[in-house]
N, C-alpha and C positions, 0 to 999 in steps of 0.2 A: 468212613461212616456212609451209609446210604443215605440219597435223598427223596426225599417224596413230595410231591406239590399237596397244595391244600385241596386242589382238587382231587388228586389221585385219594387223599387222605377221605375225603368225602366218599367217594363211590367204591374204595374196596378197603375201606375201615376194619372189616371183619380179619380181613387177609392179612393186612397191617397188623393189628393188635397180635395175631396168632404170632406172627413172627417177633414181635417184641417180647410177647410172653413165653416164647424159646429164647430169649436173650440177648437178639439183636438193638442195635440203638439206630435211631432215624434220624436225621434232620426234616424238618419239614421246612418247605421254600412256598415263597409268594413271589410271583412275579420272577423268580429265577435266584432269588436272594434267602438266605436263611433266616428263620424267625423263630424258631423254637426247636426241641429238641425232644424225642419221644425216646424213653431209654426204661427198662423193665425198674420194678422195685423190687431192690434186693432184701428178701426177709430172711431172717433165719430164728428156724422154731427151736425154743428151749424144752428142755425136757422138765417134769415136775421136778426133778431133784436139783435142777439147775436153777429151775424159779424159786426154789426154796432156799436155797444156798445164796442168790442173788439179795433177797427180802429179808434175810433171819435177824439181819444187824441193826435194821434202819429203827432208828429210836420210837416210842410212841408218841403221838402228840395229846396233849391236852387241849380239849375242844372249846373249853369255857374261856380260857386266856386269847386264844387264837381268834374266837369269833369277837371277843372285846378288841382287840387289837384291828383286827379288820373293819368291824363298826366303827370305832376312833378314827380309821382312815380315811372311811367313807362317810363320816359324819351320820351314822344311822345308829339307831338304837335295836340291835338284834336280841 
């Protein structure tokens, strides 16, 4: 993993983030010691059909009992 100093990160942030966006991970160093890791966020895009399939079997929630339960836990009258 490549190392980048905090100073380099401040002065070349745009270039560094372009590289991270391209898939590269980097260790951020301060005084020569690693203090953080900068890595791309892995996201997967789901199709509409995949989303429908994922959510179709989720049970319905009755809002009134849920609200009463939360209110009781928080000692509120909702």
